[in-house]
N, C-alpha and C positions, 0 to 999 in steps of 0.2 A: 554353485548357483545359490544354494540355500544359505551359505555363509554370506554371500554378497547381498542377498535380499535382507537378511537379518541386520547386517551393518547399515544398509541404506535406510531401512525402517527405523532403526535406532536414531540415526542422524535426523530423520524427519521428525520424530517425536520430540527430540531435543531442540529443534529449530524454533526460534522466536516467530518465524514466519507462520508456523503451524498454529501457534497460540493466537496470533493476530487474526488469522483467517477464521479460526474457530469462534473467536469473539464476534467477528463480523457476521458469520453464519447464524449465530444465535440471536444477535441484536437486530439485524436488518429486517427480519420479518415483522418484529414488533413495531419498528418505525414505519414500515410500509403499510401495515394494518392501520396504525393511527393516522397516517396520511390519507389513506383511502376513506376512513371514517370522517375525517375533517372535511375532505373535498366533497363527500357525499352530502353531509349536513349543510355545507355552504351552498351547493347547487340547489338542494331542496328548499332552502330558505330564500334564495334569489329567484327561483322559478318553481313554485309548488306544483305546477302542472307537469313537471318533468320527473316527479317522484318515482313513478313506475319504471321509467326508462333508466333512471340512475340506479335504482335497486338491481336491475338486471346487469348493468355495466360495472358497478363497483360492489362486489360482494366477495365472500370467502373463496368461491369457486374461481372467480377471475384472478384472484391473487395466487391461488394454487396453480392455475393454468400457466402462470409466468415462471414457475419454479425453475424449469430447465431451459429457459430462453438463453440463447448465446449472444444476444444483443443488449442485454441489460442485467441489472441485479448481480447476483453472485456468479451468474454464468459468464460474465465478461471479466470477473476478477480471478476465478480459479485457473483459467488457462495461463494467465500472466504469472501467478504464483507457482504453478507447476513448472513452467518454463524456467523461472528463476531458480527453483530448486535443482533442476537438472544442470543448469549453467554453473551453479555454485560448485558442483563436483568437478566441472571442467576448469574453472578459474582457480580453484584451490589445489589443483593437481591430483585430486583423489582418483579420477578416472585413469590418468596416466600411470599412477602407482598400481592400480588394479591390473593394468596391462603388463607392467614390469613384473608383478607377482605371478604372472602366468595365467590369469583368468582370460578366457576367450572373449572376443569383442561381442559375440552373439550373447553370451551370458551377461555381460555388462549392460548391453542394451536392454535385454529382457528384464533384468533386475530394476533398471531405471524406469522402464515402462510400468512394471507392476507396482513399483513404489508410487509413481505418479498417479496411477489409477486408484490405488488404495487411498491415497490422499484426497483425490477428487471425489471418490465414492463416499468416503466418510464425511467430508465437509458438506457435500450436496445432500446427504442423508439427514444431517443435522438441520440444514437449511429447510429442506422439505418438511421435516417433522414440525419444526417451529412455525413454518408458514401455515401448515394445516391447523396447528393449535391456535395461534393468534388470529388467523383468518376466520376460523369457526367461532371463537369466543367473542371477537370484537365486531365482525361483519356478518357472521352467520352464513350457512350454506344453503338454506332453503330446503326444498324437498329433495331427498336423495333416493333414487330408484335403484333397483338391482342392476340395470344396464349401466347406470352411472358408476356404481362400485366396480363392475368388471372393467369398464373403460378406464377407471382410475388406476387399477392394477396394471393394465397395459401401459398407461401413461408413465408410471413410475419405472417399470422395467425398461421402457424405451429411453427414459431419462438417464438411467445408469449406463445403458449401451452408448448413448450419446457422449457421455463423458469418458467412455473407453476410447471413442474416436478422438476426443479432445486430448486425452492422455497420450495417445499415439502421436498426434501432431506436436504436442508439447515436448515429447522425447525426441522425435525425428528431427525437427528443425534445429534445435541447439546442437545436436551431435553431427548434423550436416554442415552447418555454417561455422561452428566453433566461435560464434560471435554473440555476445550478450544482447546488445541493442537490436541487431538484425533478427535474432531468433524470437525475441519478445514481440517485435513489430510484425513479423511474419505469422506468428501464432495468432495474434489478435486479428490480423487481416484474414487468415483462413477461417477462423471461427465466426467473425463478423460477416464474411461473405456468405457462408452457408446459412447463418441466421437471417440475414437480410433477404437472401434469395427465398427462403422459406416463407417469410412474412409477405413478400411481394406476390408470390404465387398464390398464397392463401387468400389474398385480398381480391383475387379475380376468379372468374369461373374457370376452374381447372378440371372439370369433369371429363373432358376429352382426353386428358393425359394424366389422370389421377394416379394410375398405377406406376407411372414413371416418377411422378412428383413424390410419391410415398417413399421412394428409395433415397431421397435427399436427407442426410442426417439432420434431425431436428424438425423436419417438416410435419410429420404426423403429430408430434407433441404441440406444434404451433396451432394445429387445427382443433386441439382439445377444447379450447374455449368456445368454439362455435358448434361443435357436434361431438357425438360419442365416437370412441375409437372401436371399430369392430375387429374381428379376428383377422380378416384379410389385410386391413390397414396395419395392424400390429405386426404381422409376419413380414409384410413388405418393408415396413419401416425398420424392423429389427435386422432384416437381411441387408438392406442398403447401408445402414449405419455400421454394421460389423464389417462389411466389405470395404467401406472407406477407411475404417480403422485398420484393417489388415493391410490395405494399400500403403498407408503411412508407415505402418510397422515394417513392412518389407523394404520400402524405400529407405527408411532410416537405418535398418540393419545393413543393407547393401552399401549405403553411402558411408556409414561409420566404419565399416571394414576397410574402406579405401582411403580414409582420412589419415593424414600424418599428424600424430599428436606430438607437439613440441613442448 
């Protein structure tokens, strides 16, 4: 298992896909911050009476709150790249060679998942750090309370857990379908479905089923822009996200063990 993971990580580090995604993760926050600033200044010039509203809507906190969104920005790119990386091992015959060499399919799946998660976690960490940096410098955060800091810590932990879920899906679907196009489309569909579901529920009064909604991967992070994340929301969101990640992991492991690698 250790040798498998070391080899997978080495290929990941040498991949051009990693370099491209790293550049995107570093540059996109600056572009979005500049876009937010330009849009804010344009709206304030066109309608000076809306200055207070636009300051609340377009600021560093708004930008940071979109960091882990599954429906835009880096959140929709990483699942695709992670899926492509796993599929490359299939199309190149690397995974078949691992089986021939005697590695168990469980170890192969686990190594692919961990590699996908390390990739997603590293890239999203760079993206989040650059978003906080440029969002603060260009747009400003305003007043930051102790509750906001605690909420921000919860937010980032949930974001990493969310990409554990993404990594499980990005590993499960390619190794189940053994088809590049289908696995990419299915991964996008899964991630977008959870992201859109979270956004739709957050837009309505969900107080009557808040505890259920919190278990949806990405939902608690979606509400961060509108309110602080408390301990109950954090624990429910973390539990739900990890449970969905585990479900994809177990489904992928079971299905991969049954697949015939040609």
